[in-house]
Each structure stands twice: as C-alpha cells, then as structure tokens.
C-alpha positions in Angstrom: 94.2 81.6 124.4 97.3 81.9 122.3 95.4 83.8 119.6 94.1 86.3 122.2 97.6 86.9 123.5 98.9 87.5 120.0 96.0 89.9 119.2 96.6 91.8 122.4 100.3 92.1 121.7 99.6 93.4 118.2 97.1 95.9 119.4 99.5 97.2 122.1 102.3 97.6 119.6 100.2 99.6 117.1 99.2 102.0 119.9 102.9 102.8 120.4 103.5 103.5 116.7 103.6 107.1 115.6 100.5 108.5 114.0 101.5 110.5 110.9 98.1 112.1 110.6 98.1 113.3 114.2 101.7 114.6 113.9 100.8 116.4 110.7 98.0 118.4 112.4 100.5 121.0 113.6 102.0 121.3 110.1 98.7 121.9 108.4 98.5 125.5 109.7 101.2 126.5 107.3 101.3 123.7 104.8 97.5 123.3 104.4 95.3 120.3 105.3 96.7 118.3 102.5 100.1 119.8 102.2 98.9 121.8 99.2 100.2 125.2 100.2 103.6 126.8 100.1 104.2 127.5 103.8 104.2 131.2 104.4 104.4 131.6 100.7 108.0 130.4 100.8 108.3 126.6 100.9 107.8 124.0 98.2 104.4 122.3 98.2 105.0 119.1 100.2 101.8 117.2 99.1 102.7 113.8 97.7 106.5 114.5 98.0 108.7 111.4 98.2 108.7 110.0 101.8 112.5 109.5 101.9 113.1 113.1 100.7 110.7 114.4 103.3 112.4 112.4 106.0 115.8 113.8 104.9 114.5 117.4 105.0 112.8 117.1 108.3 115.9 115.5 109.9 118.0 118.4 108.4 115.7 121.0 110.0 115.8 119.0 113.3 119.6 119.0 113.3 119.7 122.7 112.4 121.7 122.0 109.3 119.0 123.0 106.8 117.7 126.5 106.2 115.7 126.4 103.0 114.0 129.7 102.2 115.2 131.1 105.5 112.8 128.7 107.4 115.5 126.8 109.3 114.9 128.3 112.7 111.1 128.1 112.4 111.1 124.5 111.2 113.7 123.5 113.8 111.2 124.6 116.5 108.4 122.7 114.9 110.3 119.4 114.5 112.8 119.5 117.4 110.7 117.2 119.7 110.0 114.6 117.0 111.6 111.2 117.3 112.9 109.3 114.3 109.8 107.2 114.3 107.6 110.4 114.4 109.6 111.8 111.4 109.2 108.6 109.4 105.5 108.4 110.2 104.7 112.0 109.2 106.9 111.8 106.1 105.0 108.7 105.0 101.7 110.4 105.7 102.6 113.5 103.7 103.8 111.4 100.8 100.3 109.8 100.6 98.4 113.1 100.5 96.6 113.9 97.3 
C-alpha cells in the first residue's frame, strides 16, 4: 500500500511539472522545430544554447529589460505569461536540441 501511495504521489507531481517541449511549440514558428533558425532573420540560433544563458535571456525579455535585435516587445509578449518553472523547463529543452 505504501508503494502505491508513493507512486501516485510521484505521478501527480510530474503532471504538475512544466513541459519544455509543449512550451517550445509556440517558439518553433519563428525559431524552427529544433531551434535551428534565426527568428525573423534577426536572432541568434538558439539550438543547443546553454540552459542558464537561455533562462537569463528569457527572463530579461519577460521583465522588459532585454531588447536584442529590436525583438524585446515581440519576445515580451511571447514569454510574459511564463512562470519561472516554465522558463526553466523550456530553457532546458532548447539546450538539449540537436
């Protein structure tokens, strides 16, 4: 019984965790399915970029303090609703893209 309760607890907690792949789906339109494109011909290719660096960049766009290549307002709109957990999950997902 104890093992079943632990398994259910674990399963429930993983459902609440952010899904980096699902979050990246809205990014793929500009950045490519594997992050291989320069978004709108302006951004750096994000495929395989360091997760910590991506997290920092996304948080900068969310805060409105980053405007690389004039993309600040557009990116702010894309990431504004993301939680810190979402940002971490999508950054880790992108860093693993090859």
